[in-house]
C-alpha positions as CSV (number, residue, x, y, z in Angstrom):
1,X,-8.9,-22.8,1.8
2,X,-6.5,-20.4,0.0
3,X,-5.3,-17.2,1.6
4,X,-6.9,-13.9,0.7
5,X,-4.9,-12.0,-1.9
6,X,-3.3,-8.9,-0.5
7,X,-3.7,-5.3,-1.4
8,X,-0.2,-3.8,-2.1
9,X,0.5,-0.4,-0.6
10,X,3.3,1.5,-2.1
11,X,4.2,4.7,-0.2
12,X,7.7,6.1,0.5
13,X,6.5,8.1,3.6
14,X,6.6,5.7,6.5
15,X,3.9,7.4,8.6
16,X,1.5,7.6,5.7
17,X,2.2,4.0,4.7
18,X,1.6,2.8,8.3
19,X,-1.7,4.7,8.4
20,X,-2.8,3.2,5.1
21,X,-1.9,-0.3,6.2
22,X,-3.6,0.1,9.6
23,X,-6.8,1.4,7.9
24,X,-6.9,-1.4,5.4
25,X,-6.2,-4.1,8.0
26,X,-8.9,-2.5,10.2
27,X,-11.3,-2.9,7.3
28,X,-10.4,-6.6,7.0
29,X,-8.0,-6.6,4.1
30,X,-4.8,-8.5,3.9
31,X,-2.0,-6.0,3.1
32,X,1.5,-6.1,1.6
33,X,3.6,-3.0,1.7
34,X,6.6,-1.5,0.0
35,X,8.5,1.8,0.4
36,X,9.7,2.3,-3.2
37,X,8.7,1.6,-6.7
38,X,11.6,-0.7,-7.2
39,X,10.6,-2.9,-4.3
40,X,7.0,-2.9,-5.4
41,X,7.9,-4.1,-8.9
42,X,10.0,-7.0,-7.4
43,X,7.1,-7.9,-5.1
44,X,4.6,-7.8,-8.0
45,X,6.9,-10.1,-10.1
46,X,7.2,-12.5,-7.2
47,X,3.6,-12.5,-6.1
48,X,1.2,-15.4,-6.8
49,X,-1.7,-13.0,-6.8
50,X,-2.7,-9.4,-5.8
51,X,-6.2,-8.1,-5.1
52,X,-5.4,-4.4,-5.5
53,X,-2.7,-1.7,-5.6
54,X,-2.7,1.6,-3.7
55,X,0.3,3.7,-4.7
56,X,1.6,7.2,-4.1
57,X,2.6,8.8,-7.3
58,X,5.9,10.4,-6.2
59,X,8.0,7.6,-4.7
60,X,11.4,9.2,-4.5
61,X,14.3,7.6,-6.4
62,X,13.3,4.9,-8.9
63,X,10.0,4.1,-10.6
64,X,7.0,6.3,-9.7
65,X,3.5,5.2,-9.0
66,X,2.4,5.5,-12.6
67,X,5.2,3.1,-13.6
68,X,4.3,0.7,-10.8
69,X,0.7,0.6,-11.8
70,X,1.5,0.0,-15.4
71,X,3.9,-2.8,-14.4
72,X,1.3,-4.4,-12.1
73,X,-1.4,-4.3,-14.8
74,X,0.9,-6.2,-17.2
75,X,0.9,-9.1,-14.7
76,X,-2.7,-8.6,-13.4
77,X,-4.8,-7.0,-16.1
78,X,-7.9,-6.5,-13.9
79,X,-6.0,-5.3,-10.8
80,X,-7.8,-2.7,-8.8
81,X,-5.6,0.4,-8.8
82,X,-6.0,3.4,-6.5
83,X,-3.5,6.3,-6.7
84,X,-2.9,8.6,-3.7
85,X,-1.1,11.9,-4.1
86,X,-0.4,15.2,-2.4
87,X,0.3,16.7,-5.8
88,X,-2.1,17.8,-8.5
89,X,-4.3,15.0,-10.0
90,X,-4.2,16.6,-13.4
91,X,-2.0,13.9,-15.0
92,X,-4.1,11.0,-13.8
93,X,-6.1,10.7,-17.1
94,X,-2.9,10.9,-19.2
95,X,-0.6,8.8,-17.0
96,X,-2.8,6.5,-15.0
97,X,-4.0,3.0,-15.9
98,X,-7.6,2.6,-17.2
99,X,-10.3,1.9,-14.7
100,X,-8.4,3.4,-11.8
101,X,-9.2,6.1,-9.2
102,X,-7.1,8.8,-7.6
103,X,-7.5,10.4,-4.1
104,X,-5.7,13.6,-3.4
105,X,-4.0,13.9,0.0
106,X,-5.2,14.5,2.6
107,X,-8.2,12.3,2.3
108,X,-10.6,10.8,4.9
109,X,-10.3,7.1,5.8
110,X,-13.9,6.6,4.7
111,X,-12.9,8.0,1.2
112,X,-10.1,5.5,1.0
113,X,-12.2,2.5,2.1
114,X,-15.0,3.5,-0.3
115,X,-12.7,3.9,-3.2
116,X,-10.9,0.6,-2.8
117,X,-14.2,-1.3,-2.2
118,X,-15.6,0.2,-5.4
119,X,-12.5,-0.7,-7.4
120,X,-12.5,-4.3,-6.0
121,X,-16.2,-4.7,-6.8
122,X,-15.5,-3.6,-10.4
123,X,-12.6,-6.0,-10.7
124,X,-14.5,-9.1,-9.7
125,X,-16.5,-9.7,-12.9
126,X,-13.3,-9.2,-15.0
127,X,-11.4,-11.7,-12.8
128,X,-14.2,-14.3,-13.0
129,X,-14.2,-14.1,-16.8
130,X,-10.4,-14.5,-16.9
131,X,-10.3,-17.4,-14.4
132,X,-13.5,-19.5,-14.7
133,X,-14.2,-21.6,-11.6
134,X,-13.3,-25.3,-11.8
135,X,-15.6,-28.0,-10.7
């Protein structure tokens, strides 16, 4: 049996990142985490598979969340992407990747879990078409 692919959390604020990771793990997800866009891009390049990406938009020095998501989608075209941000969400339609969602901070844990579950459900048919099962 293969391991479940992780959801990558990219958040530069340690307390927020710890909360995101704890919430996702509590919901049964496997989680990988990074504190910067640069570290996230390296992890994405080195990962065998990812199930989803949850990224803050403003990540301090280096690539921002928009760039991380675009980079991830180059490697994983159907990757579930959820942006989280304390800033205005106005740029999401212009800067974000297609078929993604955004939550403005602060958000409730239930909102987070519903958003990622919906994105993962939408990504499943795309993945099954890209990687047909073998007999």
